[in-house]
C-alpha positions in Angstrom: 23.9 -54.9 110.7 27.6 -55.5 110.4 29.8 -57.5 112.8 27.0 -59.3 114.5 27.2 -62.7 116.2 23.9 -64.0 115.0 23.2 -66.8 117.4 20.2 -66.3 119.7 21.0 -66.9 123.3 19.8 -66.4 126.9 20.7 -63.1 128.5 23.4 -64.8 130.6 25.0 -66.4 127.5 24.8 -63.1 125.6 26.2 -61.0 128.4 29.1 -63.3 128.9 30.0 -63.3 125.2 29.6 -59.5 125.0 31.9 -59.1 127.9 34.5 -61.3 126.2 34.2 -59.3 123.0 33.8 -55.8 124.5 30.4 -55.3 122.9 26.7 -55.0 123.8 23.6 -57.2 123.4 20.1 -56.7 122.1 16.9 -58.7 121.7 16.2 -59.9 118.1 12.5 -59.3 118.7 13.2 -55.7 119.7 15.6 -54.8 116.9 13.3 -52.0 115.6 14.2 -50.0 118.8 17.7 -49.6 117.5 19.2 -49.8 121.0 21.4 -52.3 122.7 22.6 -53.0 126.2 26.2 -52.8 127.5 26.5 -55.0 130.6 29.1 -53.6 133.1 30.3 -54.1 136.6 30.4 -50.4 137.1 28.1 -48.1 139.1 26.3 -47.4 135.7 25.1 -51.1 135.8 23.8 -52.0 132.3 24.0 -49.1 129.9 21.5 -48.5 127.2 23.1 -47.3 124.0 21.7 -46.4 120.6 22.9 -47.8 117.3 22.5 -44.3 115.9 25.2 -42.8 118.2 22.8 -41.3 120.7 24.2 -40.6 124.1 24.2 -43.8 126.4 21.9 -43.9 129.4 22.9 -45.8 132.6 20.9 -48.4 134.6 18.7 -50.4 132.2 15.8 -52.0 134.1 14.7 -55.2 132.4 11.3 -56.7 132.6 10.7 -60.3 133.4 10.2 -61.2 129.7 13.6 -59.7 129.0 15.3 -61.9 131.6 13.5 -65.1 130.4 13.9 -64.5 126.7 16.2 -66.6 124.6 16.4 -64.3 121.6 19.4 -62.2 122.8 22.1 -61.4 120.2 25.6 -60.0 120.7 26.1 -56.7 118.8 29.3 -55.9 116.9 32.3 -54.2 118.4 31.8 -50.8 120.0 33.5 -47.8 118.4 36.1 -45.9 120.4 33.7 -42.9 120.8 31.0 -45.0 122.4 33.5 -46.9 124.6 34.7 -43.5 126.0 31.1 -42.4 126.7 30.5 -45.7 128.5 33.6 -45.1 130.7 32.3 -41.5 131.3 28.9 -42.8 132.5 30.6 -44.4 135.6 
């Protein structure tokens, strides 16, 4: 994938960096799912988005193993189209 920050991190570290960069996060061990999470402070909470430009879904519900994992990666910059869909999910 292009434009990745490849360091593995905890979810807190990854969410903070993604917020700074305006991007999303994903688990390296779950890469085959081709989805990533966009953490927000909106009523949509954490948005699940597809790397194949599927329509985003609001309110990701993590499992305990997701919260405890240290293999989170920050995904590359969001395109303008996806950014607009994220705003519309509010």
